[in-house]
C-alpha positions as CSV (number, residue, x, y, z in Angstrom):
1,X,0.0,0.0,0.0
2,X,1.4,3.4,-1.1
3,X,2.2,5.7,1.8
4,X,0.3,9.0,1.9
5,X,2.3,12.1,0.9
6,X,-0.2,14.4,2.7
7,X,0.1,12.5,6.0
8,X,3.9,12.4,5.7
9,X,4.1,16.1,5.2
10,X,1.5,17.0,7.9
11,X,3.0,14.6,10.5
12,X,6.4,16.2,10.0
13,X,4.9,19.7,10.6
14,X,4.8,20.7,7.0
15,X,2.1,22.0,4.6
16,X,0.2,20.0,1.9
17,X,-1.1,21.5,-1.3
18,X,-4.4,20.5,-2.9
19,X,-6.6,21.4,-5.9
20,X,-10.1,20.4,-6.6
21,X,-11.1,18.6,-9.8
22,X,-14.8,18.9,-10.9
23,X,-14.4,17.4,-14.4
24,X,-15.0,13.6,-14.3
25,X,-11.9,12.7,-16.3
26,X,-8.6,11.0,-15.4
27,X,-6.5,13.2,-17.7
28,X,-7.3,16.3,-15.8
29,X,-6.3,14.5,-12.6
30,X,-3.1,13.5,-14.3
31,X,-2.4,17.1,-15.4
32,X,-2.8,18.3,-11.8
33,X,-0.8,15.5,-10.3
34,X,2.2,16.0,-12.7
35,X,2.0,19.8,-11.9
36,X,3.2,19.1,-8.4
37,X,0.2,19.1,-6.1
38,X,0.4,16.9,-3.1
39,X,-3.3,16.1,-3.2
40,X,-6.0,16.0,-5.9
41,X,-9.5,16.4,-4.6
42,X,-12.3,14.8,-6.6
43,X,-15.9,14.9,-5.7
44,X,-18.8,12.5,-5.5
45,X,-21.0,14.8,-3.5
46,X,-21.6,17.4,-6.2
47,X,-20.0,15.8,-9.3
48,X,-20.7,12.7,-11.2
49,X,-17.6,10.5,-11.7
50,X,-18.8,6.9,-11.9
51,X,-16.8,4.1,-10.3
52,X,-14.8,3.4,-13.5
53,X,-13.8,7.0,-13.9
54,X,-12.9,7.3,-10.2
55,X,-10.8,4.1,-10.5
56,X,-8.9,5.7,-13.4
57,X,-8.5,9.0,-11.4
58,X,-6.9,7.0,-8.6
59,X,-4.4,5.4,-11.0
60,X,-3.6,8.8,-12.6
61,X,-2.8,10.4,-9.2
62,X,-0.7,7.4,-8.1
63,X,1.3,7.4,-11.3
64,X,2.7,10.8,-10.2
65,X,2.9,10.1,-6.5
66,X,0.1,12.4,-5.6
67,X,-2.7,11.6,-3.1
68,X,-6.2,11.3,-4.3
69,X,-8.9,12.6,-1.9
70,X,-12.6,11.7,-2.6
71,X,-15.3,13.8,-1.0
72,X,-18.0,11.1,-0.6
73,X,-21.7,11.4,-0.7
74,X,-23.7,10.9,2.5
75,X,-25.1,7.5,2.1
76,X,-24.5,3.9,3.2
77,X,-21.2,2.7,4.6
78,X,-20.3,1.4,1.1
79,X,-20.3,5.0,-0.2
80,X,-17.7,5.8,2.3
81,X,-15.4,2.8,2.1
82,X,-15.5,1.9,-1.6
83,X,-13.1,4.8,-2.6
84,X,-10.7,3.5,0.0
85,X,-10.9,0.0,-1.3
86,X,-10.1,1.4,-4.8
87,X,-6.9,2.8,-3.1
88,X,-7.9,6.5,-2.9
89,X,-5.6,8.0,-0.3
90,X,-8.3,9.7,1.7
91,X,-12.0,10.5,2.0
92,X,-13.7,13.7,3.1
93,X,-17.2,13.3,4.6
94,X,-19.4,16.4,4.2
95,X,-21.8,18.0,6.6
96,X,-20.7,16.5,9.9
97,X,-23.5,17.8,12.2
98,X,-22.7,16.4,15.7
99,X,-20.4,14.3,17.8
100,X,-22.6,11.3,17.2
101,X,-22.4,11.8,13.5
102,X,-18.6,12.1,13.6
103,X,-18.3,9.0,15.7
104,X,-20.4,7.1,13.3
105,X,-18.1,8.0,10.4
106,X,-15.1,6.8,12.3
107,X,-16.9,3.5,13.2
108,X,-17.6,2.9,9.5
109,X,-14.2,3.9,8.0
110,X,-11.6,2.6,10.4
111,X,-10.6,-1.0,11.1
112,X,-10.2,-2.4,14.6
113,X,-9.3,-1.2,17.1
114,X,-10.6,2.2,16.0
115,X,-13.7,1.1,14.3
116,X,-15.6,-1.6,12.5
117,X,-15.0,-0.8,8.8
118,X,-16.1,-3.8,6.8
119,X,-13.2,-6.0,5.7
120,X,-12.5,-7.3,2.3
121,X,-8.8,-7.1,1.4
122,X,-9.3,-8.3,-2.1
123,X,-9.3,-4.9,-3.8
124,X,-6.5,-2.5,-4.8
125,X,-5.8,-1.1,-1.3
126,X,-5.2,-4.6,0.0
127,X,-3.0,-5.6,-3.0
128,X,-5.8,-7.9,-4.2
129,X,-5.2,-10.3,-1.2
130,X,-1.4,-10.0,-1.6
131,X,-0.9,-8.1,1.7
132,X,-0.6,-9.8,5.0
133,X,-4.0,-9.5,6.6
134,X,-2.9,-7.8,9.8
135,X,-0.5,-5.6,8.0
136,X,-3.3,-4.5,5.7
137,X,-5.6,-3.4,8.6
138,X,-2.8,-1.6,10.4
139,X,-1.4,0.2,7.3
140,X,-4.9,1.3,6.1
141,X,-5.5,2.9,9.5
142,X,-2.1,4.6,9.4
143,X,-1.7,5.6,5.7
144,X,-5.3,6.4,4.7
145,X,-6.8,9.7,6.0
146,X,-10.3,10.5,7.0
147,X,-11.5,14.1,6.9
148,X,-14.6,15.4,8.7
149,X,-16.0,18.5,7.0
150,X,-17.4,21.3,9.3
151,X,-19.5,23.4,7.0
152,X,-22.6,24.2,9.1
153,X,-23.1,26.2,12.3
154,X,-24.8,23.3,14.1
155,X,-21.7,21.2,14.9
156,X,-19.9,24.2,16.5
157,X,-21.6,23.4,19.8
158,X,-19.8,20.0,19.7
159,X,-16.6,21.2,18.1
160,X,-14.2,20.4,21.0
161,X,-15.8,17.0,21.5
162,X,-15.5,16.2,17.8
163,X,-11.9,17.4,17.7
164,X,-11.1,15.1,20.6
165,X,-12.6,12.1,18.9
166,X,-10.0,9.4,18.1
167,X,-9.8,7.8,14.7
168,X,-9.8,10.5,12.1
169,X,-7.1,12.9,10.9
170,X,-8.5,16.3,9.9
171,X,-11.2,18.9,10.4
172,X,-11.9,20.7,7.2
173,X,-13.8,24.1,7.3
174,X,-16.1,24.6,4.3
175,X,-17.0,28.3,3.9
176,X,-19.6,28.0,1.1
177,X,-22.3,26.0,2.9
178,X,-21.4,27.7,6.2
179,X,-22.2,31.1,4.7
180,X,-25.6,29.8,3.7
181,X,-26.1,28.2,7.1
182,X,-25.7,31.6,8.8
183,X,-28.0,33.3,6.3
184,X,-25.3,35.1,4.4
185,X,-24.7,33.1,1.2
186,X,-21.5,33.9,-0.4
187,X,-20.4,36.5,2.2
188,X,-17.0,35.0,3.0
189,X,-16.1,38.1,5.1
190,X,-19.0,37.7,7.4
191,X,-17.7,38.0,11.0
192,X,-19.5,34.8,12.1
193,X,-17.8,32.9,9.3
194,X,-14.4,34.3,10.0
195,X,-14.7,33.4,13.6
196,X,-15.8,29.9,12.8
197,X,-12.9,29.4,10.5
198,X,-10.5,30.3,13.3
199,X,-12.3,28.1,15.8
200,X,-12.1,25.0,13.6
201,X,-8.4,25.4,13.1
202,X,-7.8,26.1,16.8
203,X,-9.8,23.1,17.9
204,X,-8.1,20.8,15.5
205,X,-4.7,21.8,16.6
206,X,-5.6,21.8,20.3
207,X,-6.5,18.1,20.1
208,X,-3.8,16.9,17.8
209,X,-5.8,16.9,14.5
210,X,-4.8,18.6,11.3
211,X,-6.8,21.6,10.0
212,X,-7.9,22.0,6.4
213,X,-9.9,24.5,4.4
214,X,-10.5,25.9,0.9
215,X,-10.1,29.4,-0.4
216,X,-8.3,31.8,-2.6
217,X,-4.6,31.4,-3.0
218,X,-4.4,35.2,-2.2
219,X,-5.4,34.3,1.4
220,X,-3.0,31.3,1.7
221,X,-0.7,33.1,4.2
222,X,-3.6,34.1,6.4
223,X,-4.9,30.5,6.4
224,X,-1.4,29.3,7.4
225,X,-1.3,31.9,10.2
226,X,-4.6,30.5,11.6
227,X,-3.1,27.1,11.8
228,X,-4.2,25.5,8.5
229,X,-1.7,23.0,7.1
230,X,-3.9,21.7,4.3
231,X,-5.5,24.2,1.9
232,X,-7.3,23.5,-1.4
233,X,-6.7,26.5,-3.7
234,X,-8.5,26.7,-7.0
235,X,-10.3,24.2,-9.3
236,X,-10.0,22.9,-12.8
237,X,-13.2,24.6,-13.9
238,X,-12.1,28.0,-12.6
239,X,-8.8,27.7,-14.6
240,X,-10.4,26.5,-17.8
241,X,-13.2,29.1,-17.6
242,X,-10.6,31.9,-17.3
243,X,-8.5,30.6,-20.1
244,X,-11.5,30.2,-22.5
245,X,-13.0,33.5,-21.6
246,X,-9.6,35.2,-22.1
247,X,-9.2,33.7,-25.5
248,X,-12.8,34.5,-26.5
249,X,-12.5,38.1,-25.3
250,X,-9.3,38.7,-27.3
251,X,-10.8,37.2,-30.5
252,X,-14.0,39.3,-30.3
253,X,-12.2,42.4,-29.2
254,X,-10.1,42.5,-32.4
255,X,-13.1,44.0,-34.3
256,X,-11.5,43.1,-37.7
257,X,-13.2,40.6,-40.0
258,X,-11.2,38.3,-42.2
259,X,-12.8,39.9,-45.3
260,X,-11.7,43.5,-44.3
261,X,-8.3,42.3,-43.4
262,X,-7.8,40.8,-46.9
263,X,-8.3,44.2,-48.4
264,X,-4.9,45.3,-47.3
265,X,-3.3,42.7,-49.6
266,X,-5.1,43.8,-52.8
């Protein structure tokens, strides 16, 4: 089982880079991975990669020694563990709403003694039964990360208790849905949101967890100062949209048709 680059960096006190991929395509993951990102975040909550596409995205990331993070949908335990069995390096579970909710995730996604994740061992993460059974369980618990996403105001009342919970690696603050939850959609400078972002980082670090978030690269230094060691900056669709719009704008701004241009050569 490949070791996690993200966990290696974070456990040594370093910083891990991440970018989000919305396009359900392995080549885009490959481009991001070979560009030097530590982690590639793909999404099953809001996007639609089927299992074959996700499988190829895992391979693409591993080919360039990058971690693949899958934000899973909230469903059955199979929705949570299947990406891990495909050898994704980590999963992020959205909308953790309480201590009980967080404990349930740990129970479903960690092997003994931390939880009761269903055991197979015959898939990619277990080397298709070619890993020693006990080594497989221990390595999966150590080298595969579980992220709990705090993106609603409701779990803040349990934040310290959630941060103390054993068996997961990171608290991840999601500003988008949090802004909606406080009645200020898209206002990322709202005082309540800014305070919550600081609280999540502080709680994570206070109890030995890593802190992650997403936001503009222009705010990266500020996130680091808050204690965030893992930040997702940008997305494939943002980059492509800017590139396409820039080209289109330049083309249409020229204001010279081909026919008129040819007059100069007569």
